[in-house]
N, C-alpha and C positions, 0 to 999 in steps of 0.2 A: 292175881298178879297182872294179868292182862287188863283187868278193869282199871287198875291203878294207872297203868301206862296210858290207857285211853283217856283217862281223866286228865293226865298231864299234857297230852297232846292237845286236847280240847282247850285246856287252859292257855297253852301257848298260842294257839290260833286266835283265841278271843283277845289275848293281849295285843297280838300283831294287828288285828283289825282295829282295836281301839286306838293303837298308835297311828294308823293310817288316817282314821277319822279325825284324830286330834291334829295331825299334820295338815290335812286338807282344810280343817276349820281355821287353823292359824294362817294358812295361805290366803284363804278367802278374806279373813279379817285384814290381812296385810294389803290386799288389793283394794278393799273398800276404803282403807285408810289413805290411799294415794289420791291427791286432788285430781279432778276431772281434766284440768288443763294439761297435766303432765302424763297422762295415760298414753301409752304407745300401742299401736295395733300392728300386727304382723300378719300379712296374708300370704299363704304359701300355696302355689299351684302344684299339686302332687300328680304329675302326669305319669308316674311309674306305678304299675300295679304290683300286687304281692309277688308276682312271678318275675319282676324285673323288666317287663315289656312296657313300651311307651303307650300311654293311653291317649290317642289322638282323636278322641270323640268329637270335640268341638270343631277341629279342622276337617274331620271327615264329614261333619254336618254341613259346613260351609261349602265343601266340595260337592256334596250331594245336591245342595241348593242350586249351584251353578250349572250342574249337569242335568238337573231335572229329575233326579232319582227321588222316589217317594217312600224311602224306608221310614219306619216308625222312629220318631225322635222324642227325646225327652223335652220337658218344658223349657229347660235352660237352652237346649240346642235350638229349639223353635224360636226363642227370643233372639238368639244370636243370628239366626238366618234372616229373621224379619228386619233386624237392625242393619245387616249387610245389604239387603235388598233396598231398604229405604235410602241408605247412603249412596248406593249405585244410581238410584233414580235421581237424587238431588244432583249428583255429579254430572249425570247425563244432561239434565236440564240446564245446568250452569254452562256446560260446554256448548250446548246449542245456542244459548244466549250470546256467549262470547263470539262464536262464529258468525252469528247474525250481525253483531255489532261491527266486526271487522269487515264484513261484506258491505255494509252500509257506508263505512268510512271510506272505502275504496271507490264507491260509485256516487252515492247521493251527496257526500260532502264536497266532492270536486264540482259536481253539477251545481250545488247550492252556491259555492263561491263564484262560479262563472255567472250564475243568474244575478248575484248581487253586484259583481264587478262590471258587467256589461252596461247596465243603465247608468253607472256612475260617471262614464266617460264625458258625456256632454253636460250632464247636470252639475258635475263638480267644477267644470271650467270657469263659470262666472264667479265662483267663490274662491278662486286662486288668490293667494296673497300677492302684494305688490312685488315682493322679492322674487316670488316664483315666476311672475309674468316677465320681469326683467331678465331672469335667467333664461327663460324660454326664447326671448328675442335674441339674446347673445349667443346661444348655442343651437338654436333651432334652425330648421331648413326653410326652403321656399323663398318667398319674396322678401322676408326679413333680412336675408343675407346681404341685400344691396346696401344696408346701413353700415356694414362693416368693411366694404370694399375700399381700397385705397383710391385716392383721386388720380385721374390720369395725369401724366407729367405735363402734357399740353393738349388742349382740346378747344375746338370750335363747337359751341352749343347753339345751333339754329341761328347762325349769324346771317344778317341781311345787310347788304350795302346798297343804298339807293342809287339809281342812275341819275344822270344830269338832267336838271329842270323837270323833275318829276316823271321822267320816262321809266321804262321797265328797269327793275332792280338788276344790278350787276351780279350781285350774289343774293340768292334767295333761299334762306334757311340752310346754309352750309353747315354740315354736321359731321365731325369725325373726332376720334380720340386716339392719342398716341402715348406710348409708354417708353421709359428709358430701357436701353438694351435692345432696341429695335430700330431699323431703318425704314422710313416711310417715304412714299412718293405720292405727290398730288399731280395726277395727270390732267392737265388743263387743255381744253379744246374749245373751238368756236361753237357758238350756238346760232345756227342759221335762222331758226324760227324767231328769235328775239333780236337778232342782229348784234348780240354781244360777242365781241372777239375774245380769243384766248389771251391776248395781250392785256385787254382791259380787266379780265378776271385775275390775271397774275398780279397786276399792280394793286388791285383791290385787296387781294389776299395778303400781299406783302405789307400793305398799309395796316390792316387790322391785326395781323399776326405780330408785327413789330411794335404795336402800340402807338403808331403815328396817326392812325385813323380810328375814330370811334364808330362802331357799327350802329346802324339805325335801330336794330333790335338784336337780341341774342348777346352772348358773352364769349369772350376769349379768355380761357383760364390756364394759368400755370399752377397746377395742383389745386390748392383751395383759394388761390388769389386771382381776382379779376384784374387783368393787366392794366386796364384803363385807370385803376385806382392806385397804381404804383408810381413812385417817382421815377423819372427817366434814368437817373443814375442807378437806382435799384434794379430797374428792368434791364437796361443795356449793360450795366456794369457787373451784374451778379447772376441774373436769371437766364438771359437770352444771349446767344451768340449768333449774330446776323452776318451773312455773306451775300451782299447784293451783287448785281451784275456790274454796276458801275461804281467806281471809287472804292473798291474792296481793299485796295492797298495804297500806300503812299509811294508813287513810282520813283521819287528822287532820293529816297533813303534805302539803306540795305535791309536785308531780311530781319536781322536781329533788332534793328532800330524800329522796324514796323511793329514787331511784337511788343517791344517796350512801350511804344506809343499807346497801344491799347491797354496795357497793364497800368500805366500811369493814369490814364483817363478813368479807370475803374475805381480809383481811390481805395483799393484793397490793400491789405497788409499780407506780405508773403514771408514765409519762413526762411527761404534761401535768397541769395542775391538775385535780383531780377535778370541780369544778363545770363546767369546760369540757367534759370528757368526758361528763358527765351530760346536758348540753344537746345535745351531738352525737348521743348515743344516742337521745334522745327524738325528735329530728328524723329519725333514720334509720328509725324504726318508723312514722313518719307522725303523731306526736302533734301536734295542732293547737291546743291550749289554752295558756293562760299557764303557763310552766314553774315560776314561783315566785309565792308570795303567795296561792295558791288551794288549799284543801284538796282532795285527790284525791277524797274521799268525796262532794264536791258536784258532781263532773263527770259527764257522761253515761257510761253503762256501757261503751260501746265505747272511750272514752278511758281509762277505768280499766284495761281489758284491754291497751291499748297500753303503758301505764305498767308493767304487770306484765311484759310482754315485754321492755321496755327494762331492767328490773331483772335479768331472767334472763340477758341477754347482757352485763351490765356487768362480770362477772368473767371475760370472754373465754372462757366455756365453749363448747366445740364442739358439745355435744349439748343440744338443747332438748326437754324433755318437758312437754307441756301437757295438762291434764285438762279436757276439754270447754271449750275456749277460746271457743266461739261460743254456748254455752248462754245463753238469755235474750235474744239479739240478734235484731233483724229481719234481713231478707234483705240489705239494703244494708250493714248493719254487719258481717254475716258475711263479705261480700266484702272489706270493709276489713281485717278481722283476718286473713283467710286470705291476702290479697294481701301483707300485711306479712310473714307467715311464709314465703310462697313466695319473696319477695325475699331474705330472709335465707338461705334454702337455696340459691338459684341464683346470686345476684349478690353475696353478702356477701364480705367479705375479712377473715378467712377465711370460706369457705362453711361453713354449719352443717348438722348432721344434725337435722332437725326431725321429731319424733314426736308425733302428735296422737291422743289416746284419745277416741273418740266413739261414741255409739250411733246417730248419724245416717248412713245410707248415702249420702245426698246429699253431706254434708260429707266423708265418707271417700273418695268417688269423685273429689273434687277434688284429692286428693293424687297424687303420682307413683306410689306403690305402696300397695296395700291388703292388710292381713293380717286375716283373720277369726279372732276368738278366741271 
């Protein structure tokens, strides 16, 4: 009975084994039948041992390599440690190279640029383009700036006036520059060494400054124009206002008619009626007498001088040249006349360039700028 049971158990075991072999064979055949392109691989890291604890062998090996421990390791662990060390060495070398590159960029690169830039300064200058050279002249400093300065409103540029019969020059290289918005004084004095008197110098100056006399050398300029090249009506009617010592006014007519006389002679066109402008100009210079009906010759001398100044500015001349405008006046009247001139220079619209010829140092020092002749 027992032998029969044993035989049955053996037979069942044999059949089960045969079934497993058959199943494994079928599985292998199925795997072999799958194309190589479609085969999938699955890798599983089983870090948990049979007892459920984590197997950190590879991490322990890496940690041991970092701390220098010499525990016996497996071949896989040794390979992992060697790979980690090699990677660390490569990283360290790369970091060293990067730091070296950064250090050179901060020092050598700047020095190299300075070495290249410094010698280019003078060497590059001759090869500048025409446009660059023009820009340099226009915006540059130094002596080139003289090209862009405005012309003086009125100037004597090394003017010489010869003396009579070839004697010593009355004016020898007279040189000065005047601008609108300022009052100037030419202080004229005798020259004992040459025998030239102040009166001779004054007449010579008035001749060349008014355009009535041509200098032997040098030029008299109103801005960019040489006055000897201008027509008299252009010079006296538009550019210069002259107040001489003699015949500065018409004594037999009134103040308003005196101003109108100069306006008519200028051939200028005016926007307002001329009598209105004449009265405005007289008020501008401080004339305080009746503007009409009273002959100027009957008025005080200081009022006559003010009428002469109003005549000088009636043609809208920018330059006023006055020959001893305060001569014969008392101290109060001198202040009145000079105050009127200073107002025209500093507050006028437009501002004038006022030039006073005088032998009085006190009068000359009242001007903004003094030239000794």
